[in-house]
N, C-alpha and C positions, 0 to 999 in steps of 0.2 A: 568501618569508616563510612560516614554518610557524606552527602554532598555538602552539608553545612559545615562539617569538620575540615574540609579542604578549601573552604571559601577564603578569599582574600578581600581586601578593601576594594579591589577592582571588580567585585561581583556586580556592582551597580550597573544596570544596563546603560549602554552608550546613548547619547542623544539620538532621537528617532531619525533614521536615514532611509526608511523604506518608502521610496518613491513609487509611483504607479508603474513606471518603466521597469524598475528593479523587481517589483512584485510580479509583473508579467514574465520577466526573464526567469525568475525563480520557479514560477509555476510551470513554464514550458520545459525548463531543464529538469525539474523533478519528474514531470510526466515522461520525458524522453528516457530518463534513467530507469524508472520502474517499468516502463513499457518494454525494455529489453528482456524482462523476465517472461514476457507473454507472447512474443512473436511466434514461438513454436506451437502455441496452444491450438490454433485452428489448422495447423499444418501437419498434424500427427499422421494422418493417413497418407499424405504425399511423401513425408519423410520415410515412413515405414516401407512404402513401395520402392522408393529410390534406393534405400539402404538394404532392402530385402530382409527385413526383420518383422516380427509379429507386432500387432497392435499393443499387446501387453508390454513388450519390451520398450517400444517407443514412448508409451505412456509414462514410463519412469523418467523421461527427460524433464517433465514439468516438476515432478517431485524433487529431482536432483537439483534443479535450478532454485527452488524454494529453500531447500536445505542450505545451499550455498549462500543464498541471501540472508538466511537467519544467522549463519556464521559471520558474514560480513557485518551485519547489524551488531552482533555481540562483540566482535573483536576490533572493529574499525570505527564505528559511529561514536563510541564514548570519547574518542580522541578529540572530537569537536569541542569539548570543554577545556582542552589543554593545549591544543595546537592551533597554528594559524590556518583558519579555514579558507583564506584566500588562496593558499597553496594546496591544502588538503583536498578540497572539492575538485578543482581541475585535474589534479593528479589521478584521483580515482576515476574520473571520466575518461582520461586517456587510457588507463589500464582496462577499463570496460570496453573501449573501442577495440583494443587489441584482442580481447576475449571474443568479441563479436566476429572479428575477422577469422579467428580460429574456428568458430562455428561454421562459417561460410565455406571453409576449405576442408572441413573434417571428412576423412575418407570412410569412416565407419561409425557404428553406433557407440562403441566404447569411447572413441576419440571425441565424438560429439557430446556425449554425456559429460566427459571431463571438462570440455570447453564450456558447457552450460553451467557447470558448477562454478567455473571461473567467472562467468558472467554474473552469477548470483553474488559471489563474494565481492566483486568490484563495483557493482552498480548500486552502491549505497549512498551516492552523493545526494539523492533526493531526500534521504532521511537525515542528512547533515544540514541541508538547506532549510528544512522545516523549522528546527529550533533556532537557526540563525535568523530566519524571518521573525520569529518570536522575540529575539533579542533586539532586532533593529526597529520593531514597531513600538509605538507608545501604548500605554495601558488602555486608552480609550478605543483603540482600533486593533488591538492584538488579535482578538477573535476573528475579525474580518480578514486581516492579512493572512493569518494561519489558515483560515478557511479557503482562501483563494489558492494558496500553495498546495494544500492537501487536495483540493479539487483537481489541481493539475496532476497530482499523483494518480488519482483514480481515473481521470480522463485519459492519462497515458496508457493505462491498462486497456481501456476500451478502444482507443485509437490504434494501439498496437494490433489488436485483433482485426480491425478493419483494414489497416495498411497491409498487414502480412497476407491476408486473404487475397486482396486485389493484386498486389505485386507478384505473389507466387503464381496466381492464375495467369498473369500476363507473361511472366518470365520463368523463374524457378525459386524454390525456397531459399537457395543460397544467396541470391541477389537481395533478398529481404535483409539478411544479416549484414551484407556489405553496405547497403544504403544506411542502415541504422548506425553502423560504425562511423560513417561520414557525418551524420547529423550530430552524434555525440561529440565528435572532435570539434566541430564548429561551435557548439555550445560551451565546450570546455574553454575555448579561446575567449569567447565573450564574457564568461564568468570570471576568468582570470583578470580581465580589465575592469569589470563592473563591481565586484565585491569590495566593499571598503576595507581598509586595513584596520584590524581590531586586535587588541591585546588579548591573550588568553584570559578567560574569566576566573580561573582558579590556579593556584600554585601548581607548578609541574611536580607530579609525583611519579613513582615507578609505574610501569605498565601493569604489573600485577595488582598494585593498589587501585589503579583505575578500574580494572575489571571487578575487583572485590567490592568497590563502592557501588557498582551497579546492583550486585546481589544484596548489598546492605540496604539500598533503597527499596528493593522489592520486599525484603524481610520486615522493614520498619514502617513503611508508608502504606497504611490501610487503603487510602484513596487510590494509590497506584495499583494495589492488588485487585481491587474490585474492578477498576477501569480496564486492567489487563484482561480479566475474564470476559468482560463485555466486548472488548476489542477483538479478542481471539475468536469468540463466538461469531461476531459480525463478519469477520473476514473469512471464517470457515464456511458460513452459509453462502457468502458471496462466491467463493471459488467453487463450492459444490454446485451452485446454480449454474455458473457459466461453463463448467466442465461438462455437466450433464446436458446442458443446452446443446452442445455440439453433437452429442449422441442423439438427442431428440430430433434435431433438424436434419441430420444426415440419414435418418432411418425413415421408414414408412410412417405416416402418409406423406411426409414432406419431401424427403430425398433431395435436399438443396445441395448445390455445389459449394466448394470452399469459399469462394468469393461472396456468395450470397449469405452464408452463415456469418462471415465477418461483418457484413453490413448491419447485422442486428446490434452491433456495438453502438450504432447511431442512437438507438432507443435508450441505451445506457447513458450516453452522453447527455441526453435531455435530462435524465434524472440527476446526473452529476452537477450540471449547471444549476438546476433548480435547488440543489442542496446547499449551495454556497451561502444562502441566507442563514445557515446554522451558526456561522461565525458571528453574525450580528446578534443572534439569540444569546450567545454567550456574553457578548459585550454588554447586553442589557440585564445580565444577572439571572437569566432563565435557563441556564445550561442543564439543570437537573430535569426539569419538566420537559425540556426539549429532547433529552435523551429518551425519556419514556415514550414520547410521541413518535420518535424515530423508530423505536422497536415495535411499536404498534403498527406502523406502516410496513415494516419488514414482515410481520406476521400476516397482515392482510395480503401482501404481495405474494407470499407462498400459496395462500388459499386461492387467489385469482389464477396464479400460474398452474395450479393443479388441474384446471379445466383446459389447459392448453395442449393436451395430448392429441386433440383432434380439431382444435380451433385456434388459428394463429393469433387472433386478436387478443385472447387471454394471455398468450405468451408475451406479446409486445407490452400490454398494460402491466403485466407482472414485472417485466424488466425495468420499466420506468419507475414504478413504485418502490421496487426493491432497491434500486440505486439511490433514490432519494433518501430512503431510510438508512441504508448502510453508510452512505457518504455523510449524511447528517450526523449520525451518532459518532462517526469517526472524527469529524471536525470538532465536535463538542468534547469528545474524550481527550484529544490532544491539547486543546485549549485549556481544559481543566487541569491536566497533569502538569502543564507548564507553570501553573500557579504554585506548585509545591516548592520549587527552588529555582531562582533565576540562574544560580551558579551551576546547576546540574541539568539543564534542559536537554543536552545531547544524551546524557546517560538515562534520563527519564524516557526519552524517545527510544533509546536502545531497548530498554525493558519492554516498552509498549509494543514496538514494531516486531521485536523478536517473538513476543507472544502471538502477535497477529499472524506471523508466517508459520509458526507451529500450527496454529488453527487452520491456516490456508493449506498447508500440506496435508493435514488430516482431512480437510474438506475435499480436496482433489481425489484422495484415495477413497474416501467414503462415496463420492459420486460414482466411481467405477464399480465399486462393490454393490452399491444399491441398485445401479442400473442393471447389473447382471442378475440381481436377486428379484427385482420387481419393476424395473423400468422407471418411467417418469413418475408414476403415482408413488412409488416407494421413496423417491428423492424428495418429492413435495411434502409428503407426510413427515419425513424426518426433518426437513427444513422448518416446517411449521412447529413441530415439537421443540426444536432447539430455540426458536424465536420466543416461544412461550416461556421456556426456562429463563432466557435472558430478561424477559419482562418481569418475572418473579424476582430475579436477582436485583434488578433496578428498584422494584417495589420495596424490598426489604432494606435497601441501603440509601434510599433517596433522602432521608433526613439525617443520615450519619456520614458514611464514608464518601458519598458523592456530593456532599454539600460544598458549594462554591465559596471561595474566600473573597471577601470584599477587597477592592484594590488597595485600600489604605493599610491592610494587614499583610499584603503579599510580601514574599521574601525578595 
């Protein structure tokens, strides 16, 4: 069953209602949601010491969270095409706040790992907000609106690293999760009042049919397949970079404390803000060439960062360029797949983001293995090689599967 087969006459997008204030609220909420996955990343050494476990054991917390997030994407986000998102999104945020509180009070590594899985499963509201933003925006500004919300997602990851390092250094890692829970609850309330009432875009079908339709989209939509590969590769090299960066900055010659490592997220924020223009690139019909340029930037970023083992400037420049490239291609990817079917944007997003987080999980694991095998040079060589592969995939599909659809022919 494809998205087109479950479509109803109500598939037509509602009149544009995406105001500046609502766009900003969506971006902040999406960032806060996805940021919950990354509070623990710069705190691994502190958590390991507090819970008296090895670095290898505590490192599994990140992978556990990403696996939980992939499950939430697969089993919850598709409901955005069939359920009232004005209720669904705040509900998931409240559940996420509960999971964050469970992290804060976890007495041991096993309990904390289970709580982190729960955080991953429940903190999917940002990935329901993104297609909702696409539905509420008009054709002329959809790329720009989606770009702002997606920028909020990536910015949330980077802000989470900065926030958690500073708060943990001043108090404890448990306070980080308590504050995060409070922020999510406030945003849940605001969204419950701000999201307009919308009818489901498609006829209500069984839950099993909903999930099958996701896999049907993956099987039949070539554009989605290629874009998923690019997205998974992009998020994989992104998480590989940031995971390995923690190892680099905490080891000689840098030996930075946790709070200082977290501040490097500011450089990433510069890149994330700069990449927002990718949405306008899509709106102007240049999504395909923009994707190629984004991957070229990612490749260059890895080469620059490779010189950062003993010179901090190369690390900072690499962070900025990498985040512009990864963020830019991610915005273009999501804007492009939303063209496939207006009735199936939540399910299309499900497929795309689930692929991203499979790539992200592999990237985190690869960073640890590569660091053990060859340190920062091994990580950078691998990142460069993967970026070149992505460029080749783009090159062979730029006139076919990645071709954008003129607005007059969109579903």
